[in-house]
C-alpha positions in Angstrom: -45.8 -79.6 -103.1 -45.1 -81.0 -99.7 -47.9 -82.1 -97.3 -47.4 -82.0 -93.6 -49.6 -82.6 -90.6 -50.1 -79.9 -88.1 -52.3 -79.4 -85.1 -54.7 -76.5 -84.9 -56.5 -75.6 -81.7 -59.9 -73.9 -81.7 -61.9 -73.3 -78.5 -59.7 -75.8 -76.6 -60.2 -78.6 -79.1 -57.1 -79.8 -80.9 -57.2 -81.6 -84.3 -54.7 -82.6 -86.9 -54.9 -81.1 -90.4 -53.1 -81.7 -93.7 -51.2 -78.6 -94.7 -50.0 -78.2 -98.2 -46.7 -76.3 -98.7 -46.2 -75.1 -102.3 -43.0 -73.4 -103.2 -43.4 -71.7 -106.6 -40.7 -69.6 -108.2 -42.5 -66.4 -107.2 -44.3 -67.2 -104.0 -44.7 -69.6 -101.1 -48.2 -70.8 -100.8 -49.8 -72.6 -97.9 -53.2 -74.3 -98.1 -55.3 -76.0 -95.4 -58.9 -77.1 -95.3 -60.3 -76.0 -92.0 -63.9 -76.0 -90.9 -65.2 -76.7 -94.4 -63.1 -73.7 -95.8 -60.0 -73.8 -97.9 -57.6 -71.3 -96.4 -54.9 -70.1 -98.7 -52.0 -67.8 -98.0 -49.2 -66.6 -100.2 -46.1 -64.5 -99.7 -42.6 -64.3 -101.1 -41.3 -65.8 -97.8 -42.5 -68.9 -96.0 -42.6 -67.3 -92.5 -44.8 -64.4 -93.7 -47.0 -66.8 -95.7 -47.5 -68.7 -92.5 -48.3 -65.4 -90.7 -51.0 -64.7 -93.2 -52.5 -68.1 -92.7 -52.3 -67.6 -88.9 -54.2 -64.3 -89.4 -57.0 -66.2 -91.1 -57.2 -68.8 -88.4 -57.1 -66.1 -85.6 -60.3 -64.6 -87.1 -61.9 -68.0 -86.3 -60.3 -68.1 -82.8 -58.0 -70.9 -84.0 -54.2 -71.2 -83.7 -51.8 -73.4 -85.5 -49.4 -75.3 -83.2 -46.0 -75.0 -84.8 -42.7 -73.3 -84.2 -43.5 -70.4 -86.6 -46.4 -69.5 -84.3 -44.4 -69.3 -81.1 -44.0 -65.9 -79.5 -40.3 -66.3 -79.3 -39.5 -67.3 -82.9 -38.8 -64.9 -85.7 -36.7 -65.0 -88.8 -33.7 -62.8 -89.6 -33.5 -61.2 -93.0 -31.3 -64.0 -94.2 -33.4 -66.9 -92.7 -36.7 -65.5 -93.9 -36.1 -66.9 -97.4 -36.4 -70.5 -96.1 -38.3 -72.5 -93.5 -36.0 -71.6 -90.6 -36.3 -68.9 -88.0 -34.5 -68.1 -84.8 -35.5 -68.7 -81.2 -35.3 -65.3 -79.4 -34.2 -65.1 -75.8 -34.2 -61.7 -74.1 -30.8 -60.2 -73.7 -29.1 -62.8 -75.9 -28.1 -62.9 -79.5 -30.2 -65.4 -81.4 -28.2 -68.6 -82.4 -30.7 -71.5 -82.4 -32.6 -72.1 -85.6 -35.8 -74.0 -85.7 -38.0 -75.1 -88.6 -41.1 -72.9 -88.6 -43.4 -75.9 -89.7 -42.2 -78.3 -87.0 -44.9 -79.1 -84.5 -45.0 -77.3 -81.2 -47.4 -78.7 -78.6 -47.3 -76.2 -75.8 -50.3 -73.9 -76.4 -49.0 -71.4 -73.8 -46.1 -70.5 -76.1 -48.3 -69.8 -79.2 -49.2 -66.2 -79.9 -50.9 -64.0 -82.4 -48.7 -62.6 -85.2 -49.0 -59.0 -83.7 -47.8 -60.3 -80.3 -45.0 -62.1 -81.9 -43.8 -59.0 -83.7 -44.0 -57.0 -80.5 -41.9 -59.7 -78.7 -39.3 -59.3 -81.4 -39.2 -55.5 -80.9 -38.8 -56.0 -77.1 -36.1 -58.6 -77.8 -34.2 -56.1 -80.0 -34.3 -53.5 -77.3 -33.1 -56.1 -74.7 -29.9 -56.5 -76.8 -29.2 -52.8 -76.7 -29.7 -52.7 -72.9 -27.8 -56.0 -72.2 
């Protein structure tokens, strides 16, 4: 188990929380105690476990401030098995990898998971048109 500190913003208030990252042989588990609740997410891949945690937080109007929550970050099929994902820039092939759990302090770049998926789809189309 690895413990990291990440910021979560809710209703304009930012606080730092301990986040447990647990890599078992069959799943990647993330745990965080938020607003008196223990939130737990699991998936085969770290990025999608993070996406599930983000979904739980979004239901409480809260957003985690890390690279994996940025609208312009998404893993490739190869990078999804680890904690790295690509920065996506419209019209350009992705080349820059970032750690999905690294802090990202600009709230304006954070998005819901559905918005992030939509951005990726638009990015893919931009490569075809570029």
